[in-house]
C-alpha positions in Angstrom: 0.0 0.0 0.0 2.7 2.4 1.0 4.6 2.0 -2.3 1.4 2.5 -4.4 0.4 5.6 -2.5 3.8 7.1 -2.5 4.0 6.7 -6.3 0.6 8.1 -6.9 0.7 11.1 -4.5 4.2 11.9 -3.4 2.9 12.5 0.1 4.7 14.5 2.8 3.1 12.2 5.4 2.0 8.7 4.9 1.1 6.2 7.7 -0.6 2.9 7.2 -2.0 1.2 10.3 -3.0 -2.4 10.3 -6.3 -2.5 12.3 -7.1 -6.1 11.6 -6.6 -7.2 15.2 -9.4 -5.0 16.3 -11.7 -6.8 13.8 -10.9 -10.4 14.6 -14.0 -12.5 14.1 -16.0 -9.6 12.5 -17.2 -9.5 8.9 -14.3 -9.4 6.4 -11.8 -11.0 8.8 -10.3 -13.8 6.8 -7.8 -14.7 9.4 -4.8 -13.4 7.4 -4.2 -10.5 9.8 -4.5 -8.1 6.8 -8.1 -7.3 6.4 -8.6 -3.8 7.9 -6.4 -0.8 7.6 -6.3 3.0 8.3 -4.4 5.2 5.9 -3.3 8.7 6.9 -2.0 10.6 3.9 -1.0 14.2 3.4 -0.2 15.4 -0.1 -0.4 18.6 -2.1 -2.0 16.4 -4.8 -5.3 16.8 -2.8 -5.4 20.6 -3.1 -8.8 21.8 -4.3 -10.2 18.2 -4.2 -13.2 17.3 -2.1 -13.0 14.8 0.8 -15.0 12.3 -1.2 -12.9 12.6 -4.3 -9.7 12.3 -2.2 -11.0 9.0 -0.9 -11.9 7.8 -4.4 -8.4 8.7 -5.6 -6.8 6.8 -2.8 -9.0 3.7 -3.4 -8.2 4.0 -7.2 -4.4 4.1 -6.4 -4.7 1.0 -4.3 -6.2 -0.9 -7.3 -7.4 -4.4 -6.6 -6.1 -4.5 -3.0 -9.4 -3.0 -1.7 -12.3 -5.4 -2.0 -10.2 -8.4 -2.9 -7.2 -8.7 -0.5 -8.3 -6.1 2.0 -11.9 -5.8 3.4 -11.8 -2.2 4.6 -9.7 0.9 4.5 -10.4 4.0 6.6 -8.9 7.0 4.8 -7.8 10.4 6.3 -6.5 12.4 3.3 -5.4 16.0 3.7 -3.2 18.7 2.2 -0.3 20.0 4.3 -2.1 23.3 5.1 -5.1 21.4 6.6 -3.1 19.4 9.0 -1.5 22.5 10.5 -4.9 24.0 11.2 -6.1 21.0 13.3 
């Protein structure tokens, strides 16, 4: 995931958290330990793009990972200026 997102967005911040352990036994848990993730990404590529479109861009960059190998991805996508305001 990190490689795909880095190539697509040249982020200034990228963190990928494996949340699968929190979902053990829930829907989508295939026992692999790689079913649920959170992505925190900060990139100038998201400037002027709505929150929904940012999420769509991240999902598109991940290709077949989401929905086939990974059940769920929570996405927190921002531009550098937004994270400094929080």
